[in-house]
C-alpha positions, -999 to 999 in steps of 0.1 A, spaced: 114 -213 -177 79 -200 -170 72 -190 -206 82 -224 -219 61 -240 -192 30 -220 -201 35 -230 -238 36 -267 -228 6 -263 -205 -14 -247 -232 -7 -277 -254 -14 -302 -227 -52 -299 -230 -57 -296 -192 -45 -261 -185 -74 -240 -174 -55 -207 -173 -75 -181 -154 -101 -204 -137 -105 -195 -101 -104 -219 -71 -142 -218 -68 -146 -225 -106 -121 -254 -104 -141 -268 -74 -173 -266 -95 -156 -282 -126 -143 -311 -105 -174 -315 -83 -190 -342 -106 -157 -359 -115 -143 -390 -98 -115 -387 -72 -81 -384 -89 -93 -360 -116 -72 -329 -117 -64 -297 -136 -37 -270 -137 -47 -234 -135 -31 -200 -128 -26 -194 -91 -46 -167 -74 -16 -162 -50 8 -136 -64 38 -156 -50 30 -186 -73 24 -190 -110 3 -222 -110 -21 -243 -89 -29 -280 -91 -66 -285 -84 -74 -322 -76 -106 -340 -66 -99 -361 -36 -122 -383 -14 -124 -352 9 -134 -328 -19 -114 -306 -42 -79 -295 -29 -59 -267 -44 -21 -273 -42 3 -244 -50 31 -252 -74 63 -234 -63 89 -221 -87 123 -217 -70 158 -219 -83 148 -228 -118 125 -257 -108 89 -265 -99 77 -284 -68 44 -289 -49 41 -267 -18 52 -291 10 43 -296 46 65 -271 65 70 -297 93 83 -324 70 120 -332 68 116 -351 35 131 -335 4 106 -323 -21 109 -336 -57 118 -308 -81 113 -306 -119 122 -283 -148 86 -285 -160 51 -286 -144 41 -315 -167 70 -336 -154 60 -327 -118 24 -339 -125 36 -371 -142 58 -379 -112 28 -379 -89 6 -400 -112 6 -438 -106 29 -459 -128 12 -478 -157 7 -514 -148 33 -537 -163 22 -565 -186 42 -591 -167 45 -592 -129 81 -585 -116 80 -617 -95 57 -647 -96 27 -639 -75 39 -603 -71 22 -571 -77 20 -556 -112 39 -525 -100 51 -511 -68 26 -487 -52 38 -452 -44 17 -431 -21 21 -394 -16 1 -374 9 -11 -338 11 -20 -321 44 -51 -299 44 -68 -286 75 -48 -309 98 -59 -339 77 -36 -363 59 -51 -371 24 -36 -394 -2 -27 -375 -34 -41 -394 -63 -36 -379 -98 -53 -404 -122 -69 -383 -149 -65 -347 -162 -97 -328 -168 -96 -317 -205 -99 -280 -212 -96 -285 -250 -94 -312 -276 -58 -321 -285 -47 -325 -321 -40 -359 -334 -4 -348 -339 -1 -338 -303 -17 -370 -291 8 -390 -311 37 -370 -297 25 -377 -261 23 -414 -269 58 -416 -284 72 -396 -255 56 -421 -231 73 -450 -248 108 -435 -252 121 -448 -219 158 -443 -228 180 -416 -242 195 -443 -266 161 -448 -283 157 -410 -287 191 -407 -304 181 -432 -331 153 -409 -343 158 -385 -372 166 -349 -361 133 -333 -372 113 -359 -351 136 -354 -321 131 -316 -323 93 -321 -325 93 -345 -295 115 -321 -275 90 -293 -279 66 -312 -256 86 -338 -237 60 -351 -213 39 -383 -218 7 -367 -205 
């Protein structure tokens, strides 16, 4: 699980590997709120950390790996179940805002429902906004195409219509970001 995740993170273009929390803070200091990166965790109990620029500064969120799935470290006082994913990229994508729809769902309605997640830091409740990854490297055109196709394959049925070599290629990196 972790080896496959590291491979996908390395392809993502926003995995900063051994960058420290202080270095992540410096990298994100001039970026707008919502900019984020994934890096190795300095805590031996965790593999990865999500560093995100918020309105209150940079926050470092540990990514837990338990029972074959990844989740963000949650508020210990919360009774809400924490979403779990088989890949860190799917976890990040879950917390990103949905793309606006071309047509409103209802006349006069919003373009998309607004999901808001919160993080708790130093007794403060802060909205978690993941809008843009901070690139650590330039992605290949082939990889950018794969991400775009994955982002538009919204059903298993569409995937089964593709030729086997293309399905295999898309499965190697199955996240739209």
